[in-house]
N, C-alpha and C positions, 0 to 999 in steps of 0.2 A: 504494500500500500504506500509506504513512504517513498520507495524507489519510483513508483509511478508519479507521485507528486513532484519529486525532484525533476523527472523527465518533462512533465508538463510545465513546470516553472521555467525550465530551460528554454522550452519552445516559446512560451509567453514572453520571456525576456528578450528573445530575438525580435519579436514583433514590437515590443516596447522600445528597444534600441533604435529600430528603424523609424518609429514615430518621433523619437527625440531628434534623430538626424534630420528628418523632414522639417520638424518644427524649429530647428535651430535659427533660421532666419526670420521666423514669424513669432517668436516668443513675446514680442511687444504687444501682440494682439490678445494675449491671454488676460482675462479680467483679473484685477488685483486680488479679489477674494479667492481666486483659484490658483494664484501663483505660488502660494505657500505649499499647497498640495502637490503642484507640479514639481517644485524644487525637491520636496521630500521624496517623491516617487523617483525622481531622477537620481537622487543620492542613494536611496535604499535598494531600488530595483525590485524585482520579483523573486529573487533567488533565496528568499527567507527559508523556504522548505529545504533547500540544499544545506543551508547553515544548520538548521535543526537536525537534519539527518546526520550531518557530520559530527555534531555534538553528541547525539544519542548513540550512534553506532560506529564510533571510532574513526572519524575523519581526521583532520589535522591534530585534534586533541590527542589521539592515540599515537600518531606518527611523531609527535614532538617528544614523546617519552614522558609526558606529564602524567599519564595515567598510572605509572608506577609510583608516583608520589602521592596519589589520592586513593582513598577507599572507594572503589566503584561498586 
C-alpha cells in the first residue's frame, strides 16, 4: 500500500513540476490569497509519502546507520 502511494506521489510530482515550469513566467497572475499556498506547495512538493515510507521502512534513516543508535 505504501509503495503504491510512493509511486503515485512520484507521478503526481512530475505533473506538478511541469505546472511550476509553465507557471514560472505567469506567477504574477496568481491572486495574493493563493500565493502562500502556491509557494508552500512549490517548497514541499508531493513527495511526502516517499518521506514517510523512508522513515517507516528504512530509507535514509537506516542507511545512515542511525538506526543502530535508536531503539526501533
